[in-house]
DSSP file (Angstrom, degrees, kcal/mol; ACC not computed):
  #  RESIDUE AA STRUCTURE BP1 BP2  ACC     N-H-->O    O-->H-N    N-H-->O    O-->H-N    TCO  KAPPA ALPHA  PHI   PSI    X-CA   Y-CA   Z-CA
    1    1 A M              0   0    0      0, 0.0     2,-0.5     0, 0.0    96,-0.1   0.000 360.0 360.0 360.0 138.6   48.3  -10.5   42.2
    2    2 A S        -     0   0    0     95,-0.0    88,-0.1     2,-0.0    92,-0.0  -0.976 360.0-164.5-118.9 128.5   44.7   -9.6   42.6
    3    3 A I        -     0   0    0     -2,-0.5    10,-0.0    87,-0.0     0, 0.0  -0.948  24.9-119.8-111.5 123.5   43.3   -6.7   40.6
    4    4 A P        -     0   0    0      0, 0.0     2,-1.3     0, 0.0     5,-0.1  -0.343  16.1-130.9 -62.0 142.6   39.9   -5.2   41.6
    5    5 A Y        +     0   0    0      4,-0.1    -2,-0.0     3,-0.0     3,-0.0  -0.410  62.0 133.5 -91.8  58.9   37.2   -5.5   38.9
    6    6 A T  S  > S-     0   0    0     -2,-1.3     4,-2.9     1,-0.1     5,-0.2  -0.661  72.1-102.7-102.7 164.7   36.3   -1.8   39.4
    7    7 A P  H  > S+     0   0    0      0, 0.0     4,-2.0     0, 0.0     5,-0.2   0.870 120.2  51.6 -56.0 -39.8   35.7    0.7   36.4
    8    8 A E  H  > S+     0   0    0      1,-0.2     4,-2.5     2,-0.2     5,-0.3   0.953 116.5  38.3 -65.2 -48.7   39.1    2.3   36.9
    9    9 A Y  H  >>S+     0   0    0      2,-0.2     5,-2.7     1,-0.2     4,-2.2   0.857 112.0  58.9 -68.9 -35.5   41.1   -1.0   36.9
   10   10 A R  I  <>S+     0   0    0     -4,-2.9     5,-2.8     3,-0.2    -1,-0.2   0.950 115.7  34.6 -59.7 -49.0   38.9   -2.5   34.2
   11   11 A Q  I  <5S+     0   0    0     -4,-2.0    -2,-0.2    -5,-0.2    -1,-0.2   0.907 127.1  34.4 -76.1 -42.0   39.8    0.3   31.7
   12   12 A K  I  <5S+     0   0    0     -4,-2.5    -3,-0.2    -5,-0.2    -2,-0.2   0.673 134.6   9.8 -92.0 -17.2   43.3    1.0   32.7
   13   13 A V  I  X5S+     0   0    0     -4,-2.2     4,-1.6    -5,-0.3    -3,-0.2   0.699 123.9  42.9-125.8 -55.3   44.7   -2.4   33.6
   14   14 A I  I  ><S+     0   0    0     -5,-2.7     4,-2.9     2,-0.2     5,-0.2   0.939 111.8  50.5 -68.8 -49.9   42.5   -5.4   32.8
   15   15 A Q  H  ><S+     0   0    0     -5,-2.8     4,-1.5    -6,-0.4    -1,-0.2   0.938 110.8  49.0 -59.7 -46.3   41.3   -4.4   29.4
   16   16 A P  H  > S+     0   0    0      0, 0.0     4,-0.6     0, 0.0    -1,-0.2   0.901 111.6  51.0 -60.8 -36.1   44.8   -3.7   28.0
   17   17 A I  H >< S+     0   0    0     -4,-1.6     3,-1.4     1,-0.2     5,-0.2   0.945 109.4  49.5 -64.9 -45.0   46.1   -7.0   29.4
   18   18 A M  H 3< S+     0   0    0     -4,-2.9    28,-1.8     1,-0.3    -1,-0.2   0.769 106.3  57.4 -65.9 -21.9   43.3   -8.9   27.8
   19   19 A G  H 3< S+     0   0    0     -4,-1.5    -1,-0.3    -5,-0.2    -2,-0.2   0.607  83.1 108.0 -82.7 -10.9   44.0   -7.2   24.5
   20   20 A L  S << S-     0   0    0     -3,-1.4     2,-2.0    -4,-0.6    26,-0.3  -0.348  80.9-118.7 -64.0 145.1   47.6   -8.5   24.5
   21   21 A N  S    S+     0   0    0     26,-0.1    26,-0.2    24,-0.1    -1,-0.1  -0.458  76.8 115.1 -84.5  64.3   48.4  -11.2   22.0
   22   22 A R  S    S-     0   0    0     -2,-2.0    24,-0.1    24,-0.5    -2,-0.0  -0.950  74.5 -92.7-131.4 151.1   49.4  -13.7   24.8
   23   23 A P        -     0   0    0      0, 0.0     2,-0.3     0, 0.0    26,-0.2  -0.324  41.6-166.2 -65.0 148.1   47.8  -16.9   25.8
   24   24 A K  E     -a   49   0A   0     24,-2.7    26,-3.1     2,-0.0     2,-0.4  -0.981   6.2-163.5-135.8 146.5   45.2  -16.7   28.5
   25   25 A V  E     +a   50   0A   0     -2,-0.3     2,-0.3    24,-0.2    26,-0.2  -0.995  12.1 167.5-133.1 141.0   43.6  -19.4   30.6
   26   26 A G  E     -a   51   0A   0     24,-1.9    26,-3.7    -2,-0.4     2,-0.7  -0.894  38.2-113.3-138.2 166.6   40.4  -19.4   32.8
   27   27 A H  S    S-     0   0    0     -2,-0.3     6,-0.1    24,-0.2    40,-0.1  -0.930 104.6 -10.0-108.3 112.5   38.3  -21.9   34.5
   28   28 A N  S  >>S+     0   0    0     -2,-0.7     4,-1.4     4,-0.1     5,-0.5   0.778  94.0 144.3  69.9  28.3   34.8  -22.0   32.8
   29   29 A S  I  4> +     0   0    0      1,-0.2     5,-3.4     2,-0.2    -2,-0.1   0.808  62.8  55.2 -69.6 -29.0   36.0  -18.9   31.0
   30   30 A K  I  45S+     0   0    0      1,-0.2    -1,-0.2     3,-0.2    21,-0.0   0.861 114.9  38.7 -69.9 -33.8   34.2  -19.8   27.8
   31   31 A G  I  45S+     0   0    0     -3,-0.1    -2,-0.2     3,-0.1    -1,-0.2   0.607 136.7   7.1 -93.3 -12.9   30.9  -20.1   29.5
   32   32 A F  I  X5S+     0   0    0     -4,-1.4     4,-1.4     3,-0.0    -3,-0.2   0.588 125.0  38.8-130.6 -66.2   31.2  -17.1   32.0
   33   33 A D  I  ><S+     0   0    0     -5,-0.5     4,-2.3     1,-0.2     5,-0.3   0.896 112.5  51.3 -67.1 -43.5   34.2  -14.7   31.7
   34   34 A E  H  ><S+     0   0    0     -5,-3.4     4,-2.5     1,-0.2     5,-0.4   0.918 109.0  49.2 -65.8 -42.2   34.5  -14.4   27.9
   35   35 A P  H  >>S+     0   0    0      0, 0.0     4,-1.9     0, 0.0     5,-1.0   0.882 112.0  51.8 -64.4 -32.8   30.8  -13.6   27.2
   36   36 A I  I  X>S+     0   0    0     -4,-1.4     5,-2.1     3,-0.2     4,-0.8   0.951 115.7  37.3 -66.8 -49.3   30.9  -10.9   29.9
   37   37 A V  I  <5S+     0   0    0     -4,-2.3     6,-3.1     3,-0.2    -1,-0.2   0.831 123.6  41.8 -76.1 -28.8   34.0   -9.1   28.6
   38   38 A I  I  <5S+     0   0    0     -4,-2.5     4,-0.4    -5,-0.3    -2,-0.2   0.957 128.8  23.7 -81.1 -52.6   33.3   -9.6   24.9
   39   39 A F  I  <5S+     0   0    0     -4,-1.9    -3,-0.2    -5,-0.4    -2,-0.1   0.920 132.8  32.2 -80.1 -46.0   29.5   -8.8   24.9
   40   40 A Q  I  <<S+     0   0    0     -5,-1.0    -3,-0.2    -4,-0.8    -4,-0.1   0.913 132.2  30.4 -82.3 -43.3   28.9   -6.7   28.0
   41   41 A E  S   <S-     0   0    0     -5,-2.1    -3,-0.2    -6,-0.2    -4,-0.2   0.731  95.9-134.9 -88.9 -23.7   32.2   -4.9   28.1
   42   42 A G        +     0   0    0     -4,-0.4    -4,-0.2    -6,-0.3    -3,-0.1   0.768  48.0 156.6  75.2  27.3   32.8   -4.9   24.4
   43   43 A W        -     0   0    0     -6,-3.1     2,-0.5     1,-0.0    -1,-0.2  -0.443  42.2-129.3 -82.7 157.0   36.5   -5.9   24.7
   44   44 A E        -     0   0    0     -2,-0.1     2,-0.6   -29,-0.1    -6,-0.0  -0.935  19.2-152.6-101.7 126.5   38.6   -7.6   22.1
   45   45 A L        -     0   0    0     -2,-0.5     2,-0.3   -26,-0.1   -26,-0.2  -0.902  15.7-172.4-101.4 123.4   40.4  -10.7   23.5
   46   46 A N        +     0   0    0    -28,-1.8   -24,-0.5    -2,-0.6   -26,-0.1  -0.773  42.6  37.6-115.6 159.7   43.7  -11.5   21.7
   47   47 A G  S    S-     0   0    0     -2,-0.3     2,-0.1   -26,-0.2   -26,-0.1  -0.063 102.9 -41.5  88.1 164.6   45.9  -14.5   22.0
   48   48 A A        -     0   0    0    -27,-0.1   -24,-2.7     1,-0.0     2,-0.6  -0.438  55.7-149.8 -64.4 136.5   45.0  -18.1   22.5
   49   49 A L  E     -a   24   0A   0    -26,-0.2     2,-0.4    -2,-0.1   -24,-0.2  -0.952  14.9-172.4-114.1 117.7   42.1  -18.6   25.0
   50   50 A Y  E     -a   25   0A   0    -26,-3.1   -24,-1.9    -2,-0.6     2,-0.6  -0.854  14.9-148.5-109.6 142.0   42.1  -21.8   26.9
   51   51 A D  E  >  -a   26   0A   0     -2,-0.4     4,-2.3   -26,-0.2   -24,-0.2  -0.941   2.6-162.4-112.9 116.4   39.4  -23.1   29.2
   52   52 A N  H  > S+     0   0    0    -26,-3.7     4,-2.5    -2,-0.6     5,-0.2   0.849  90.5  56.1 -64.1 -35.0   40.8  -25.2   32.1
   53   53 A M  H  > S+     0   0    0    -27,-0.4     4,-2.2     2,-0.2    -1,-0.2   0.916 108.9  45.2 -66.2 -42.8   37.4  -26.7   32.8
   54   54 A D  H  > S+     0   0    0      2,-0.2     4,-2.1     1,-0.2    -2,-0.2   0.918 112.3  53.4 -66.3 -42.3   37.0  -28.0   29.3
   55   55 A A  H  X S+     0   0    0     -4,-2.3     4,-1.8     1,-0.2    -2,-0.2   0.931 110.1  46.7 -57.4 -47.0   40.7  -29.3   29.4
   56   56 A F  H  X S+     0   0    0     -4,-2.5     4,-3.5     1,-0.2    -1,-0.2   0.909 108.7  55.7 -64.1 -41.0   40.0  -31.2   32.6
   57   57 A H  H  < S+     0   0    0     -4,-2.2    -1,-0.2     1,-0.2    -2,-0.2   0.887 107.0  50.2 -60.0 -38.3   36.8  -32.6   31.1
   58   58 A V  H  < S+     0   0    0     -4,-2.1    -1,-0.2     1,-0.2    -2,-0.2   0.893 116.3  41.8 -64.4 -39.7   38.8  -34.0   28.2
   59   59 A L  H  < S+     0   0    0     -4,-1.8    -2,-0.2     1,-0.2    -1,-0.2   0.903 135.5  14.6 -73.0 -45.8   41.2  -35.6   30.6
   60   60 A Q    ><  +     0   0    0     -4,-3.5     3,-1.6    -5,-0.1    -1,-0.2  -0.686  68.3 172.8-133.6  76.6   38.7  -36.9   33.1
   61   61 A P  T 3  S+     0   0    0      0, 0.0    -1,-0.1     0, 0.0    -4,-0.1   0.666  76.5  54.5 -67.7 -15.0   35.2  -36.8   31.5
   62   62 A N  T 3  S+     0   0    0      2,-0.1     2,-0.2    -5,-0.0    -5,-0.1   0.458  95.6  84.6 -97.0   0.3   33.4  -38.6   34.4
   63   63 A L  S <  S-     0   0    0     -3,-1.6    -3,-0.1     1,-0.1     7,-0.0  -0.614  88.3 -87.0-103.4 160.5   34.6  -36.4   37.2
   64   64 A E        -     0   0    0     -2,-0.2    -1,-0.1     1,-0.1    -2,-0.1  -0.210  31.9-157.9 -52.7 152.1   33.4  -33.1   38.7
   65   65 A R        +     0   0    0      4,-0.1    -1,-0.1    -4,-0.0    -9,-0.1   0.379  45.9 122.3-119.1   4.3   34.7  -30.0   36.9
   66   66 A N  S  > S-     0   0    0      1,-0.1     4,-2.4     4,-0.1     3,-0.3  -0.347  70.5-115.2 -69.3 154.2   34.5  -27.2   39.4
   67   67 A L  H  > S+     0   0    0      1,-0.2     4,-3.0     2,-0.2     5,-0.2   0.866 110.5  53.1 -63.3 -41.3   37.8  -25.6   40.2
   68   68 A E  H  > S+     0   0    0      1,-0.2     4,-1.7     2,-0.2    -1,-0.2   0.887 112.2  47.1 -67.7 -34.0   38.2  -26.5   43.8
   69   69 A F  H  > S+     0   0    0     -3,-0.3     4,-1.0     2,-0.2    -2,-0.2   0.958 112.8  48.2 -67.5 -48.5   37.6  -30.2   43.0
   70   70 A V  H >X S+     0   0    0     -4,-2.4     4,-1.8     1,-0.2     3,-0.9   0.919 112.7  49.1 -53.6 -47.1   40.1  -30.0   40.1
   71   71 A A  H 3X S+     0   0    0     -4,-3.0     4,-2.9     1,-0.3     7,-0.2   0.852 101.7  62.7 -63.4 -34.9   42.6  -28.3   42.3
   72   72 A S  H 3< S+     0   0    0     -4,-1.7    -1,-0.3    -5,-0.2    -2,-0.2   0.804 111.8  38.4 -60.9 -27.0   42.2  -30.9   45.0
   73   73 A L  H << S+     0   0    0     -4,-1.0    -2,-0.2    -3,-0.9    -1,-0.2   0.772 130.4  26.1 -89.0 -31.2   43.5  -33.4   42.5
   74   74 A L  H  < S+     0   0    0     -4,-1.8     2,-0.5     1,-0.2    -2,-0.2   0.543 111.1  61.2-115.1  -8.5   46.2  -31.4   40.8
   75   75 A C    ><  +     0   0    0     -4,-2.9     3,-1.9    -5,-0.2    -1,-0.2  -0.759  50.3 175.4-125.7  83.8   47.4  -28.7   43.2
   76   76 A D  T 3  S+     0   0    0     -2,-0.5    -1,-0.1     1,-0.3    -4,-0.1   0.620  78.2  62.7 -69.3 -10.0   48.9  -30.3   46.3
   77   77 A H  T 3  S+     0   0    0      2,-0.0     2,-0.3     0, 0.0    -1,-0.3   0.546  92.7  79.2 -89.0  -7.7   49.9  -26.9   47.6
   78   78 A L    <   -     0   0    0     -3,-1.9    -3,-0.1    -7,-0.2     3,-0.1  -0.749  56.8-166.3-108.0 148.9   46.3  -25.6   47.9
   79   79 A R        -     0   0    0     -2,-0.3    -2,-0.0     1,-0.1    -8,-0.0  -0.810  51.5 -60.7-118.9 165.1   43.6  -26.2   50.5
   80   80 A P        +     0   0    0      0, 0.0    -1,-0.1     0, 0.0   -11,-0.0  -0.159  60.4 157.4 -48.3 138.7   39.9  -25.3   50.1
   81   81 A W    >   +     0   0    0     -3,-0.1     3,-2.7    11,-0.0     4,-0.1   0.482  41.7  95.5-139.7 -17.8   39.4  -21.7   49.5
   82   82 A K  G >  S+     0   0    0      1,-0.3     3,-1.5     2,-0.2    10,-0.0   0.816  80.5  63.6 -58.2 -30.9   36.0  -21.1   47.8
   83   83 A H  G 3  S+     0   0    0      1,-0.3     3,-0.4     2,-0.1     4,-0.4   0.640  93.2  65.9 -67.5 -10.6   34.3  -20.4   51.1
   84   84 A L  G <>  +     0   0    0     -3,-2.7     4,-2.7     1,-0.2     8,-0.3   0.361  65.6 109.2 -91.7   6.5   36.5  -17.3   51.6
   85   85 A S  T <4 S+     0   0    0     -3,-1.5    -1,-0.2     1,-0.2    -2,-0.1   0.870  89.8  29.9 -52.6 -43.6   35.0  -15.4   48.6
   86   86 A Q  T  4 S+     0   0    0     -3,-0.4    -1,-0.2     2,-0.1    -2,-0.1   0.901 124.0  44.2 -85.9 -43.0   33.3  -12.9   50.8
   87   87 A A  T  4 S+     0   0    0     -4,-0.4    -2,-0.2     1,-0.3    -3,-0.1   0.901 132.1  17.4 -68.5 -43.3   35.6  -12.8   53.9
   88   88 A E     X  +     0   0    0     -4,-2.7     4,-2.7     1,-0.1    -1,-0.3  -0.610  69.7 164.4-131.1  69.4   38.9  -12.6   52.0
   89   89 A P  H  > S+     0   0    0      0, 0.0     4,-2.3     0, 0.0     5,-0.2   0.837  77.1  50.1 -63.0 -34.7   38.2  -11.6   48.4
   90   90 A E  H  > S+     0   0    0      2,-0.2     4,-2.2     1,-0.2     5,-0.1   0.926 114.2  44.5 -69.8 -43.2   41.7  -10.7   47.5
   91   91 A F  H  > S+     0   0    0      2,-0.2     4,-2.5     1,-0.2     5,-0.2   0.918 112.7  53.6 -63.6 -43.6   43.1  -14.0   48.8
   92   92 A Y  H  X S+     0   0    0     -4,-2.7     4,-2.5    -8,-0.3    -2,-0.2   0.918 109.5  48.4 -57.4 -45.1   40.2  -15.9   47.1
   93   93 A S  H  X S+     0   0    0     -4,-2.3     4,-2.2     1,-0.2    -1,-0.2   0.911 111.5  48.3 -65.1 -42.9   41.1  -14.2   43.8
   94   94 A C  H  X S+     0   0    0     -4,-2.2     4,-2.3     2,-0.2    -1,-0.2   0.916 112.5  47.7 -63.6 -42.4   44.8  -15.0   44.0
   95   95 A V  H  X S+     0   0    0     -4,-2.5     4,-3.2     2,-0.2     5,-0.2   0.886 109.5  54.7 -68.1 -37.9   44.1  -18.7   44.9
   96   96 A D  H  X S+     0   0    0     -4,-2.5     4,-2.5    -5,-0.2    -1,-0.2   0.962 111.1  45.1 -59.8 -47.5   41.6  -19.0   42.0
   97   97 A A  H  X S+     0   0    0     -4,-2.2     4,-2.5     2,-0.2     5,-0.3   0.910 114.7  47.1 -62.4 -41.1   44.3  -17.7   39.6
   98   98 A D  H  X S+     0   0    0     -4,-2.3     4,-2.8     2,-0.2     5,-0.4   0.957 114.0  48.9 -65.2 -49.0   47.0  -20.0   41.1
   99   99 A A  H  X S+     0   0    0     -4,-3.2     4,-2.1     1,-0.2     5,-0.3   0.909 112.6  47.8 -59.2 -43.3   44.6  -23.0   41.0
  100  100 A T  H  X S+     0   0    0     -4,-2.5     4,-1.9    -5,-0.2    -1,-0.2   0.929 116.5  39.5 -67.5 -47.2   43.6  -22.4   37.4
  101  101 A V  H  X S+     0   0    0     -4,-2.5     4,-2.4    -5,-0.2     5,-0.2   0.928 118.3  48.2 -71.8 -41.4   47.1  -21.9   35.9
  102  102 A T  H  X S+     0   0    0     -4,-2.8     4,-2.0    -5,-0.3     5,-0.2   0.948 115.0  43.5 -65.1 -46.5   48.7  -24.7   38.0
  103  103 A S  H  X S+     0   0    0     -4,-2.1     4,-2.5    -5,-0.4    -1,-0.2   0.887 112.5  54.5 -66.7 -36.7   46.0  -27.3   37.2
  104  104 A F  H  X S+     0   0    0     -4,-1.9     4,-2.6    -5,-0.3     5,-0.2   0.939 108.0  48.8 -64.4 -45.0   46.0  -26.2   33.5
  105  105 A M  H  X S+     0   0    0     -4,-2.4     4,-1.6     1,-0.2    -1,-0.2   0.904 114.4  45.9 -62.2 -38.9   49.7  -26.8   33.2
  106  106 A R  H  X S+     0   0    0     -4,-2.0     4,-2.1     2,-0.2    -1,-0.2   0.852 111.2  52.1 -71.0 -34.9   49.4  -30.3   34.8
  107  107 A I  H  X S+     0   0    0     -4,-2.5     4,-3.1     1,-0.2    -2,-0.2   0.923 109.0  50.2 -65.6 -42.7   46.4  -31.2   32.7
  108  108 A M  H  X S+     0   0    0     -4,-2.6     4,-2.4     2,-0.2    -2,-0.2   0.885 109.3  50.8 -67.1 -36.7   48.3  -30.3   29.5
  109  109 A V  H  X S+     0   0    0     -4,-1.6     4,-1.0    -5,-0.2    -1,-0.2   0.943 113.7  46.6 -61.1 -45.4   51.3  -32.5   30.6
  110  110 A A  H >X S+     0   0    0     -4,-2.1     3,-0.9     1,-0.2     4,-0.6   0.940 111.9  49.5 -64.4 -47.2   48.9  -35.4   31.2
  111  111 A L  H >< S+     0   0    0     -4,-3.1     3,-1.1     1,-0.3    -1,-0.2   0.886 108.9  52.7 -58.6 -41.3   47.1  -34.9   27.9
  112  112 A R  H 3< S+     0   0    0     -4,-2.4    -1,-0.3     1,-0.2    -2,-0.2   0.713 103.8  58.0 -69.7 -19.5   50.3  -34.8   26.0
  113  113 A S  H << S+     0   0    0     -4,-1.0     2,-0.4    -3,-0.9    -1,-0.2   0.561  82.5 101.6 -84.1 -10.5   51.4  -38.1   27.5
  114  114 A I    <<  -     0   0    0     -3,-1.1     2,-0.5    -4,-0.6    -3,-0.0  -0.627  69.8-137.6 -79.6 127.2   48.4  -40.0   26.3
  115  115 A E        -     0   0    0     -2,-0.4    -2,-0.1     1,-0.0    -1,-0.0  -0.717  14.8-156.6 -80.5 128.3   49.1  -42.1   23.2
  116  116 A I        -     0   0    0     -2,-0.5     2,-0.0     0, 0.0    -2,-0.0  -0.946  15.4-131.1-108.8 118.7   46.3  -41.8   20.7
  117  117 A P        -     0   0    0      0, 0.0     2,-0.5     0, 0.0     0, 0.0  -0.353  18.6-119.8 -69.5 149.1   46.1  -44.8   18.3
  118  118 A E        -     0   0    0     -2,-0.0     2,-0.6     2,-0.0     0, 0.0  -0.757  22.4-162.7 -90.1 134.3   45.8  -44.1   14.7
  119  119 A Y              0   0    0     -2,-0.5    -1,-0.0     1,-0.1     0, 0.0  -0.943 360.0 360.0-119.1 107.4   42.7  -45.5   13.0
  120  120 A L              0   0    0     -2,-0.6    -1,-0.1     0, 0.0    -2,-0.0   0.341 360.0 360.0-126.2 360.0   42.9  -45.7    9.2
């Protein structure tokens, strides 16, 4: 689903969703989306907030972190889409969300499988 970021939808749909006490994930959300909605829009974000870009950086610190690159490694059902942001904004928005959620779930599986030695 793609929801337009217009004043009507921001107030009646997006803001109430962001206020729910449910986990949320974004890609570079800590550096981009969260400051906008907290400081510019004045919204309260409830629930756990996860940043997919940060999670991927923990998993693969030497690799690129942009969403299309991350998705190219972790989302075999997706093809490049970032070039469609102007021509097909609704499609672009949906694929961005799919890429973020799918890659985040796969990153978390990979991170949980890593054995961390105890140092005492």
